[in-house]
Backbone as numpy.savetxt, mean C-alpha at the origin, in Angstrom:
# Nx Ny Nz CAx CAy CAz Cx Cy Cz
11.86 -16.15 4.24 11.30 -14.83 3.93 10.07 -14.59 3.32
9.92 -13.84 3.62 7.91 -13.50 3.88 7.51 -13.87 2.17
6.59 -13.51 2.02 6.45 -13.93 0.25 5.08 -12.50 0.43
4.97 -11.60 -0.56 4.01 -10.69 -0.52 3.17 -11.07 -2.27
2.56 -10.31 -2.48 1.35 -9.80 -3.86 2.14 -8.26 -4.09
3.47 -8.33 -5.10 3.25 -7.32 -5.59 3.30 -7.42 -7.12
2.37 -5.76 -8.20 1.85 -5.92 -9.56 2.17 -7.20 -9.86
0.74 -8.41 -8.96 0.64 -9.16 -9.88 0.70 -10.74 -9.69
2.19 -10.60 -8.55 3.48 -11.50 -9.04 3.52 -11.94 -7.48
3.55 -12.83 -6.88 4.15 -13.27 -5.87 6.09 -13.10 -5.24
6.33 -12.56 -4.94 7.86 -11.92 -4.50 8.05 -12.21 -2.84
9.39 -12.13 -2.87 10.01 -11.95 -1.07 9.87 -10.41 -1.08
9.55 -10.13 0.46 9.49 -8.90 0.86 10.99 -8.77 1.58
11.06 -7.63 1.77 12.21 -6.95 2.40 12.25 -6.19 3.12
11.29 -5.47 3.47 10.93 -4.28 4.12 10.61 -4.89 5.97
10.94 -4.35 6.23 10.73 -3.97 8.45 9.83 -4.10 8.50
8.66 -3.97 9.11 7.46 -3.46 9.59 7.69 -3.15 11.58
8.36 -1.55 11.62 8.47 -1.22 12.46 6.60 -0.21 13.70
7.17 -1.10 14.92 6.21 -0.72 15.67 5.90 0.62 16.38
5.14 1.25 16.76 5.28 2.76 17.73 5.82 2.48 18.33
7.22 3.48 18.78 8.33 3.94 19.05 8.92 3.11 19.52
9.40 1.83 18.47 10.42 1.74 18.10 11.25 2.50 17.08
12.71 1.54 17.91 14.26 2.53 17.24 14.04 2.22 16.20
14.05 3.33 15.07 14.69 2.42 13.42 16.43 2.69 13.40
16.75 1.25 12.62 18.10 0.95 12.30 18.97 1.57 11.51
19.93 2.36 12.68 20.57 3.23 11.17 20.73 2.45 10.31
21.48 1.32 10.33 21.78 1.12 8.84 20.94 0.59 7.74
21.34 1.30 6.87 21.10 1.53 5.44 20.44 0.51 4.69
21.28 -0.85 4.73 20.41 -1.60 4.25 18.96 -2.27 4.91
18.63 -1.77 5.72 17.43 -2.26 5.99 16.43 -1.12 5.47
15.37 -1.69 4.91 13.98 -0.94 4.51 13.16 -1.41 5.26
12.98 0.17 5.92 11.63 -0.15 7.05 10.77 0.84 6.53
9.21 0.34 7.22 8.12 0.37 7.55 7.55 1.35 9.08
7.40 2.76 8.99 7.28 3.39 10.20 5.81 3.72 10.16
4.85 3.42 11.39 3.61 4.00 11.67 3.73 5.74 11.31
2.95 6.38 10.43 2.57 7.62 10.46 2.80 8.97 11.18
2.80 8.51 13.18 3.31 9.43 14.11 4.71 9.02 14.10
5.08 8.00 14.10 6.83 8.29 14.23 7.70 8.92 13.15
6.61 8.60 11.77 7.02 9.67 10.44 7.46 11.06 10.59
5.99 11.46 11.35 5.66 12.92 11.95 6.48 13.53 12.86
7.11 12.59 13.76 7.50 12.95 14.55 9.41 13.36 14.14
9.81 12.50 13.27 11.49 13.13 13.00 10.96 12.60 11.31
10.60 13.09 10.72 10.91 13.50 9.30 11.71 13.73 8.31
12.27 14.86 9.23 13.74 14.62 8.31 14.84 14.03 8.26
14.85 13.27 10.15 16.21 12.59 10.22 15.40 11.11 9.08
14.46 10.22 8.99 13.60 9.24 8.30 14.07 9.60 6.55
13.55 10.48 6.21 13.71 10.92 4.84 15.48 10.98 4.67
16.20 11.13 5.74 17.80 11.46 5.03 18.52 9.98 5.50
18.59 9.64 6.39 18.85 8.06 6.20 18.98 6.99 5.33
20.19 6.42 4.73 20.26 5.48 4.39 19.15 4.29 4.42
18.65 3.71 2.95 17.27 2.81 3.20 15.71 3.43 2.14
15.17 2.26 2.28 14.48 2.55 1.90 13.54 3.23 2.81
12.49 4.19 2.56 11.66 4.37 3.39 9.93 4.08 2.79
9.84 3.06 4.57 7.74 3.29 4.51 7.09 3.97 5.11
5.91 4.64 4.87 5.06 4.47 5.84 3.70 4.14 6.28
3.52 3.81 7.51 2.24 3.30 7.74 1.18 4.28 7.50
0.05 3.40 6.92 -1.65 4.71 7.17 -2.53 4.01 7.74
-3.12 4.46 8.74 -4.12 3.81 9.83 -5.94 4.76 9.21
-6.72 3.60 9.30 -8.17 4.41 8.76 -8.13 5.74 9.93
-8.27 6.55 9.45 -8.60 8.20 9.76 -7.81 9.20 10.32
-5.96 8.56 9.37 -5.63 9.22 9.80 -5.14 10.02 8.51
-5.73 9.63 6.46 -5.51 10.29 5.86 -4.08 10.32 5.63
-3.78 10.47 3.90 -2.29 10.99 3.76 -2.31 12.64 3.72
-2.90 13.78 4.06 -2.41 14.93 3.69 -1.33 14.97 4.95
-0.79 14.71 5.91 0.53 14.78 6.09 1.69 14.46 5.17
1.59 13.44 4.38 2.33 12.59 3.50 2.59 13.15 2.39
2.08 13.78 2.01 2.08 14.60 0.69 2.88 15.38 0.36
3.78 16.18 1.28 4.83 17.14 0.84 6.02 16.08 0.94
6.03 14.86 1.20 7.34 13.82 1.72 6.84 12.62 0.38
6.19 12.71 -0.15 6.50 12.00 -1.26 7.27 11.70 -1.98
7.62 11.89 -2.48 9.17 12.01 -3.54 10.06 11.55 -2.93
10.67 10.98 -0.79 10.95 10.19 -0.25 11.08 8.64 0.38
9.36 8.80 -0.11 8.56 7.52 0.32 8.24 6.90 -0.81
8.97 5.60 -0.12 9.02 4.58 -1.75 7.58 3.49 -1.39
7.60 3.10 -0.22 6.22 2.86 0.01 5.65 3.71 1.49
3.93 2.91 0.55 2.73 3.43 1.30 1.72 2.49 1.72
2.28 1.99 3.26 0.94 0.94 3.16 -0.40 1.34 3.78
-0.97 0.86 3.59 -2.66 0.89 4.28 -3.05 0.11 4.77
-3.98 0.31 6.12 -4.17 -0.58 6.87 -5.76 -1.11 6.68
-5.92 -2.25 6.57 -7.16 -2.86 6.47 -7.30 -3.96 7.78
-7.73 -3.09 8.95 -7.46 -3.93 10.27 -9.07 -4.14 10.23
-10.39 -4.22 9.25 -11.63 -5.53 9.28 -12.06 -5.75 7.54
-12.35 -6.60 7.22 -12.88 -6.40 5.63 -13.51 -5.19 5.05
-14.65 -4.47 6.73 -15.86 -3.67 6.01 -15.12 -2.67 5.96
-13.61 -1.78 6.49 -13.45 -0.85 6.93 -12.93 -0.83 5.05
-13.32 0.93 4.27 -12.87 0.92 2.87 -11.91 2.08 2.67
-11.87 2.77 4.47 -11.40 4.35 3.84 -9.83 4.01 3.12
-9.15 3.37 3.07 -7.57 2.87 2.88 -8.28 2.66 1.08
-9.34 2.80 0.20 -9.36 2.64 -1.45 -9.51 3.88 -0.84
-9.65 4.85 -0.64 -10.05 6.10 -0.56 -8.75 7.16 -0.75
-7.97 6.29 0.38 -6.69 7.07 0.25 -5.59 6.70 -0.86
-5.28 5.34 -1.34 -4.89 4.79 -2.42 -5.16 5.69 -3.63
-6.59 5.73 -4.15 -7.57 6.66 -4.87 -6.54 8.41 -5.01
-6.01 8.38 -3.82 -6.34 10.06 -3.43 -4.95 10.47 -3.96
-3.74 9.52 -3.84 -2.42 8.89 -3.48 -2.27 9.44 -5.36
-2.67 7.45 -5.92 -3.02 7.79 -7.42 -3.16 8.61 -8.59
-4.85 9.64 -8.12 -4.75 10.17 -8.99 -4.47 12.15 -8.62
-4.74 12.20 -7.37 -4.29 13.82 -7.09 -3.05 13.42 -6.95
-2.68 13.21 -6.19 -0.55 13.13 -5.89 0.15 12.41 -6.74
-0.65 11.85 -7.53 0.22 11.26 -8.97 1.59 10.43 -8.30
1.00 9.82 -7.21 2.21 8.97 -6.26 2.25 7.38 -6.94
3.77 7.48 -7.12 3.96 6.16 -8.52 4.98 5.43 -7.30
4.71 5.70 -6.06 5.34 4.44 -5.43 4.20 2.96 -5.52
5.04 1.98 -4.07 4.09 1.00 -4.15 3.42 1.45 -2.78
1.85 0.61 -3.49 1.09 0.84 -2.52 0.51 0.25 -1.89
0.79 -0.54 -0.21 0.32 -1.71 0.24 -0.58 -2.07 0.61
-1.94 -2.93 0.80 -2.86 -3.20 1.72 -2.76 -3.94 2.70
-2.17 -3.68 4.15 -1.76 -4.55 4.56 -3.29 -4.26 6.09
-3.20 -6.11 6.88 -3.78 -6.38 7.61 -5.40 -7.46 6.52
-6.02 -6.98 7.33 -7.01 -7.68 6.85 -7.37 -8.07 5.05
-6.70 -8.48 4.60 -6.87 -8.13 3.19 -7.63 -9.25 2.87
-8.95 -9.17 1.73 -9.36 -10.78 1.39 -9.79 -10.80 -0.24
-9.84 -11.78 -0.37 -9.42 -12.51 -1.71 -10.66 -11.57 -1.80
-11.51 -12.01 -1.99 -12.91 -10.88 -3.22 -12.66 -9.80 -2.94
-11.79 -8.98 -1.97 -11.55 -7.93 -2.92 -10.73 -6.60 -2.75
-9.24 -7.78 -3.22 -8.14 -7.74 -3.93 -8.45 -6.89 -5.93
-9.33 -7.82 -6.11 -9.53 -6.56 -7.70 -10.79 -4.97 -7.28
-10.93 -5.18 -6.84 -11.67 -3.15 -6.26 -10.42 -2.70 -5.69
-9.02 -3.55 -4.43 -8.49 -2.68 -4.14 -7.56 -2.48 -5.45
-6.94 -3.12 -6.01 -5.84 -2.41 -7.37 -6.88 -1.46 -8.33
-7.79 -1.66 -8.21 -8.36 -0.86 -9.35 -8.03 0.85 -8.46
-8.15 0.54 -6.96 -7.57 1.89 -6.53 -6.65 2.73 -6.54
-5.46 0.88 -6.70 -4.42 1.69 -7.28 -3.71 0.83 -6.06
-3.96 0.44 -5.28 -2.89 -0.72 -4.61 -2.18 -1.32 -5.17
-1.08 -1.67 -5.01 -0.53 -2.89 -6.32 0.52 -3.82 -5.17
-0.07 -3.72 -4.21 1.06 -4.84 -3.16 0.25 -5.44 -2.43
0.36 -6.74 -1.82 -0.91 -6.87 -0.58 0.34 -7.98 -0.15
0.11 -7.58 1.29 0.77 -8.27 2.24 -0.74 -9.10 2.83
-0.58 -10.49 2.69 -1.83 -11.12 3.06 -1.53 -12.33 4.97
-2.40 -11.69 5.52 -2.44 -11.95 6.63 -1.86 -13.01 7.09
-0.83 -13.88 8.17 -0.61 -15.15 8.10 -1.92 -16.18 8.24
-1.65 -17.53 7.35 -2.85 -18.27 8.34 -4.18 -18.03 6.74
-3.60 -17.08 6.01 -4.49 -17.29 5.14 -3.79 -18.05 3.43
-4.76 -18.19 2.07 -3.83 -18.53 1.82 -3.21 -17.28 -0.05
-1.96 -16.92 0.40 -1.59 -15.66 -1.03 -1.81 -15.71 -2.39
-1.91 -18.05 -2.51 -1.96 -17.94 -3.79 -3.63 -17.88 -4.36
-4.48 -18.39 -3.45 -5.88 -17.78 -3.07 -6.05 -16.15 -3.64
-5.71 -15.52 -2.53 -5.40 -14.25 -3.01 -5.18 -13.54 -4.12
-4.12 -14.13 -4.34 -3.07 -13.62 -5.60 -4.63 -13.47 -6.52
-5.11 -15.29 -6.80 -6.21 -16.01 -7.71 -7.13 -14.56 -8.05
-7.07 -13.98 -6.66 -8.37 -12.82 -6.77 -8.31 -11.92 -7.92
-6.94 -11.52 -8.17 -6.98 -10.71 -8.80 -7.20 -10.88 -10.14
-7.79 -12.33 -10.45 -7.94 -12.90 -11.91 -9.54 -13.05 -12.08
-9.97 -12.72 -11.54 -11.66 -13.17 -10.65 -12.55 -12.30 -11.81
-12.11 -11.23 -12.07 -12.79 -10.79 -12.95 -11.74 -9.67 -14.50
-12.18 -9.88 -15.52 -11.68 -9.57 -16.48 -10.95 -7.81 -17.22
-12.48 -7.29 -16.55 -12.54 -5.77 -16.50 -13.35 -5.50 -15.48
-13.22 -3.96 -15.27 -14.38 -3.08 -14.73 -15.38 -2.38 -15.32
-16.19 -2.30 -14.81 -17.40 -1.54 -15.75 -17.30 -0.20 -15.53
-17.06 0.96 -14.40 -16.54 1.75 -13.97 -15.29 2.21 -14.54
-14.54 3.60 -14.11 -13.31 3.66 -14.79 -12.36 3.79 -13.23
-11.29 3.38 -13.82 -10.04 3.58 -11.95 -9.23 3.88 -12.20
-8.07 3.99 -11.74 -6.83 4.58 -11.55 -5.63 3.81 -12.70
-6.20 3.34 -13.25 -5.23 2.56 -15.02 -6.00 2.52 -16.01
-7.60 2.55 -16.05 -8.39 2.85 -17.50 -9.47 4.17 -16.51
-9.41 5.48 -17.29 -10.12 5.80 -17.23 -11.80 6.63 -18.05
-11.59 5.76 -18.68 -12.88 5.65 -18.97 -13.93 4.26 -18.74
-15.17 4.30 -18.19 -16.13 3.22 -18.54 -16.18 2.86 -18.98
-16.63 1.55 -19.40 -16.76 0.22 -19.96 -17.61 0.69 -21.58
-18.39 1.91 -21.20 -19.28 1.66 -23.05 -18.46 2.94 -23.37
-17.68 3.23 -23.15 -17.13 4.91 -23.79 -15.33 3.95 -24.54
-15.39 2.69 -23.94 -13.75 1.49 -24.48 -14.27 1.55 -25.82
-12.82 1.21 -26.48 -13.36 0.74 -28.02 -13.91 -0.77 -28.81
């Protein structure tokens, strides 16, 4: 079973990522992540099926289309296709701060050790590290800093206003 980082710990991952056009299993014991386009094409049926549902957001898609359905979405995967594309950070903050999404937000794609602390501060609480990269090294990236100077989704006051 694949390992991921969730809430600062290594855990087994049970989610199955589906590509565009793939058939969604009817079996409710399979937790699936579908691309946004697949979700939008058949949202009522996907939300009604047994099993947990995740939606994968690509850069440029944004989160507006899933906001009305957040109560039925257990996982939002935000793709980072390249280390220099930070749009997913804005998506995570929007989900956490504006829409009060309490489910899992997972970074997928080019997840780098030196970026996970900043990703976490934006509300991403899970990381699917690419095959060939050290998941333990990436996990240690969450410990590189003890605090952030600016406010974030967990600490709303900048460091100079903290007791």
